[in-house]
PAFILO-287744 format. One line per field, with one value per residue (C-alpha): residue in three letters; z, x, y. Coordinates in steps of 0.05 Angstrom, whole numbers. Each point is the difference from the previous one (the first is absolute). Last residue first. Example, Ala and Ser with C-alpha at 12.3 -4.5 7.8 and 13.67 -1.06 7.14 Angstrom:
2
r	(SER|ALA)
z	(143|13)
x	(273|-27)
y	(-21|-69)
This chain:
251
r	(ASP|ARG|PRO|ARG|PRO|ALA|PRO|THR|GLY|PRO|ALA|ILE|ARG|GLU|TRP|THR|ASP|ASP|TYR|LEU|PRO|ALA|ASN|GLY|PRO|GLY|ALA|GLU|ALA|ALA|PRO|GLU|LEU|GLY|GLU|ALA|ALA|ALA|LEU|GLY|PRO|ASP|MET|GLU|GLU|GLU|PRO|THR|TRP|GLY|ALA|ASP|ARG|GLN|GLU|ALA|THR|PHE|ARG|GLN|TYR|GLN|ALA|GLU|TYR|LEU|ALA|ARG|TYR|LYS|ALA|GLU|ALA|ALA|SER|GLU|VAL|GLU|ALA|GLN|HIS|ALA|ALA|ARG|GLU|ALA|ASP|LEU|ASP|ALA|GLN|GLU|ALA|ASP|LEU|ARG|ALA|GLN|GLU|GLN|ALA|ARG|GLN|GLU|ALA|ALA|GLU|ALA|ARG|LYS|GLN|TYR|MET|HIS|VAL|THR|LEU|HIS|THR|ILE|ALA|LEU|LEU|VAL|VAL|PRO|PRO|MET|ALA|ALA|VAL|LEU|ALA|SER|VAL|VAL|PRO|PRO|ILE|GLY|SER|GLN|THR|SER|GLU|VAL|THR|LEU|ILE|ALA|HIS|VAL|SER|ASN|ALA|ALA|THR|SER|VAL|ILE|ALA|GLY|PHE|PHE|LEU|LEU|SER|TRP|PRO|TYR|ILE|MET|ALA|ARG|ARG|ASP|HIS|GLY|ASN|LEU|ALA|VAL|ILE|ALA|VAL|THR|ALA|ALA|VAL|ILE|MET|GLY|ASP|VAL|ILE|ILE|PRO|TRP|ILE|TRP|ALA|LEU|HIS|ALA|GLU|ILE|GLY|SER|ARG|GLN|ALA|LEU|ASP|THR|LEU|ALA|ALA|PHE|SER|LEU|ILE|PHE|ALA|GLY|VAL|ALA|ILE|VAL|VAL|THR|ALA|GLY|VAL|ALA|THR|TRP|LEU|VAL|ALA|LYS|HIS|PRO|GLU|ASN|PRO|ILE|LYS|THR|THR|LYS|MET)
z	(-376|5|30|73|19|38|61|-8|45|-59|-66|-56|39|39|-65|-31|60|2|-74|1|61|-33|-68|26|-19|-58|-23|-30|43|-25|30|59|5|63|-20|55|-21|-71|25|43|-62|-25|-71|-19|30|-42|-62|14|26|-38|36|-62|-2|72|-11|-56|45|54|-49|-24|71|21|-60|13|73|-19|-49|54|49|-48|-19|74|14|-58|24|71|-22|-44|56|47|-51|-9|75|9|-55|31|68|-30|-36|65|38|-52|5|76|-2|-47|43|62|-37|-21|71|29|-52|18|75|-13|-41|54|53|-44|-9|75|15|-52|30|68|-29|-40|62|40|-51|-6|75|8|-49|35|69|-23|-30|66|22|-67|1|70|-21|-61|41|43|74|35|37|-34|16|-64|-45|29|-8|-72|-18|34|-35|-67|13|22|-63|-46|32|-1|-73|-20|41|-31|-70|13|31|-56|-53|38|0|-76|-23|38|-50|-56|40|1|62|59|50|-17|73|25|-53|13|74|-13|-50|51|55|-45|-25|72|14|-50|10|76|4|-34|42|66|-22|0|72|-3|-63|-61|-12|-15|72|19|-54|25|71|-25|-44|58|48|-52|-23|69|12|-70|4|66|-25|-64|38|46|-59|-39|60|9|-74|4|62|-33|-59|44|40|-65|-21|-63|-55|-15|-71|-45|-28|-58|8|-50|-9)
x	(-1493|73|42|21|65|56|14|60|61|47|-29|42|33|-63|-39|49|-3|-76|-5|47|-36|-68|18|26|-59|-43|-43|37|8|-27|43|-29|-40|-33|6|50|39|3|27|52|23|34|28|-54|-52|24|0|-74|-17|-53|5|30|53|19|1|50|43|-3|23|57|21|-5|42|51|4|10|54|34|-6|35|54|14|3|48|44|-1|21|56|24|1|39|50|8|10|53|35|-1|29|55|17|2|47|45|0|18|58|26|-4|39|53|7|5|52|41|-4|21|59|22|-4|38|56|3|6|55|38|-1|21|58|26|-6|41|56|5|1|59|37|-9|13|69|38|-34|13|73|9|-32|44|62|-13|1|62|14|67|-2|35|-36|-68|13|23|-62|-47|33|-6|-74|-14|35|-39|-66|14|21|-60|-48|28|-8|-70|-21|32|-36|-66|10|15|-56|-57|-14|-3|-50|-52|-11|-43|57|52|9|6|52|38|3|28|51|24|7|37|47|13|19|58|21|-10|36|60|0|11|71|24|24|27|41|-20|48|-48|0|-27|-54|-19|-9|-45|-38|-15|-22|-43|-30|-25|-28|-29|-34|-32|-24|-28|-34|-34|-20|-28|-39|-30|-19|-32|-39|-22|-26|-37|-32|-20|-38|22|-52|-44|0|-57|-51|-35|-73|-54|-59)
y	(435|18|-57|8|32|-36|42|48|-15|-7|24|-31|-57|-15|-2|-49|-47|3|-13|-60|-28|10|-31|-66|-43|21|56|59|61|66|54|37|64|27|73|13|-62|26|66|-37|-39|64|-7|-51|46|58|-45|-17|-69|-39|-67|-33|54|-11|-76|10|43|-53|-53|43|14|-72|-22|54|-21|-73|19|42|-58|-47|50|14|-75|-11|58|-26|-69|27|45|-59|-42|56|8|-75|-1|60|-34|-63|39|37|-66|-30|62|-4|-74|14|57|-45|-55|50|27|-71|-18|62|-16|-72|23|49|-53|-49|52|14|-74|-9|59|-35|-67|30|35|-64|-39|52|8|-76|-4|57|-33|-73|7|0|-65|-32|19|-28|-66|-4|15|-61|18|-27|64|10|75|21|-49|17|75|-7|-41|50|59|-34|-14|72|26|-47|17|75|-1|-43|44|64|-28|-26|67|40|-42|8|75|0|-47|34|55|-51|-41|55|42|-23|-3|52|22|-72|-17|64|-13|-70|27|52|-52|-48|55|19|-72|4|72|1|-67|33|64|-37|-18|73|6|-71|11|-41|-58|-58|-22|68|-4|-70|27|56|-50|-46|55|36|-66|-17|71|6|-68|18|67|-30|-56|50|44|-59|-24|69|3|-69|19|64|-40|-49|57|33|-62|-35|12|-59|-27|24|-48|33|18|-17|47)
């Protein structure tokens, strides 16, 4: 039986580490993005006591999409299109808003840092969150695929073993049937030969039906001369009258 090579499943400790890292990165990205988007909302004309709602909407969509992707892990690709689309859309909006906020902040403070560098720094948290989420889901998907392949391979091996056992049982039954037929034919031949010897020895029908009567009278079948007759006779007599001494021929 050939076995198919199955990829190793990621250990649970590895998966939990990936999940923990994703959660930590998500919390950090949310905190940084929340501060930047709140300030950007105020600069855009939203009142201060309402500005915090805008980052909740943007980053909340990212959080909800991430949870949906993890929850729908194992479903077909069509079921995963919508949550991944929301995650990409939310990440793009958050990245762009964080980058704009970083550029405006650098220009207002005149710190001398190039706006491009500031934009890249601000864009990293949502981008890393998107990448690490995809990596974690990918690990869970590969684990599920490896488990399914392992189950299919075990089912195939079990089926092959069952077929092999059935083949062996059929062969054993055939051998036993052939042996039984052989010994039955041998027994029939011995019985017919013994019956012929009884008739040649002058046994009555009653003695033929009850060999014990013949044994009491000292009768035995007439054995033909030649090698091999005595063992065959002794074996046949023991089968017919077990425990009875072999009788002597009638004088």
